[in-house]
Every structure is written in structure tokens, then in C-alpha cells.
N, C-alpha and C positions, 0 to 999 in steps of 0.2 A: 123272519128271515126272507129276503126278497127273492123272488123268482122260484119259490119252491112250489111245485106243482103235484098233483096226485095222478099216477098212471095206473092203468089196468094192463097187466102182462099176461098173455096167454100163449101157451105153446102146444104144438102137437109134433112129438119127436117119434121117429119110426123105430129107433133101435133101443131097447132097454139099457145099454150101457150108456149111449148118449144122454137118454132121458134122465138118468141119475146124476150124471155130470152137471147137465143144466139145471136140474132141480137143486143139486147143492149151491150153485152159484146163486140162484134166485132166492133160496130160503134164508141165505145170510143177510139179504138187503130188503126183503119185502114180506109181507104178512100174507099167508096163504088164504085164499077164498074157496077154492075147490082144488082138485087134484092137480091140474096143470093151468091154474088160475090164480094172479097174485095181484095184490094192491100195494104200491111203492108210493113213497113220498121222496121228493128230491129235485135237483135243479136238471136243466137240460143237459148241462155238461156231464153230470154224473149219470145221467140216463144213457148218454152216448158211449161212456166207457162200460156200463153194464151191457149194453147191446153188443159192443165190440168182443167183450168176454164171452158172451153167449154165441155169437156167430162163430168164434174159433172153435167151440164144442161141437157146433151142429153140421150136418150134412145138408148144405143149402139147395140140393136138388131134390131131396126127400122130406126135410124137416120144415115146420112152420113156425114162425114167431110174429105175434101180434102185439104191438104196443099201442094202447089208446090214451091219449092225454085228456083226462077228465077236468082240468082247469086248476086255478089256484087252490092250493091245499086248504087254505082257511076256509073256503066256501065249498069246494067239491066234496068234502068229508060229510058235510051236513045234508048233502043231497042223496048220498048212497043209501040203498036199503038192502038188507041181506036177511034171508030167512035161513036158520040153521046153518050159518056160515061164520064169518068173523062176528064174534060175540059183541064187539063194540068198535065200530069204525073209528071212533075218536081216539082209540089208542094208537092209530096210525100217526098222531103227533109225536111220538117218540121215535118213529123210523124214518131215517133221511138216507137216501142214497148216497 
């Protein structure tokens, strides 16, 4: 799949209600690494749609969202290391935004 990249998504949401809504959106599309840190695989266009959906749920004066582009999915997953987190980063091959 051309243009598929790996992204690290982290957020800090100040309201428990908004946090649950944001988490619900991200959990549908990404693999959890930590409480508010996820790894996603997808195209830039699909990432833009995810960011738009998340921003609709956030209070942009108080909440924070960070998206890090880790590079092409086929090479980035091999470079990730996690201890007591995602058991197999290679499983991300099946998750596409």
C-alpha cells in the first residue's frame, strides 16, 4: 500500500468526559501503547480525518494532541521498541487508518 505511514499519537485531555470521547475515537483506529499514547498505521489523508474528528471533541484551549510521523510503515515498525507495552509492533500491519 503506497503512502502508508506509522504515526505515534499522544494526547492530554483535561476533562474526563472529553478524554473518554477522544479515547473512543482513537481506540477504533489505533493500537494502544500507553494510557493516552497510540500507534497508528495509515495515509496522510486518513490521518487528517482522524485529527479533524479528535479536534471536534477537544477543548483546544486546554487539551493537547501530538502526532508524530514515524515514517513509512514497512520500515518504521521494525525500528520501534516497547517494553511491557504493545506485545508485537508487527501486528500493526493489520491496522490502517
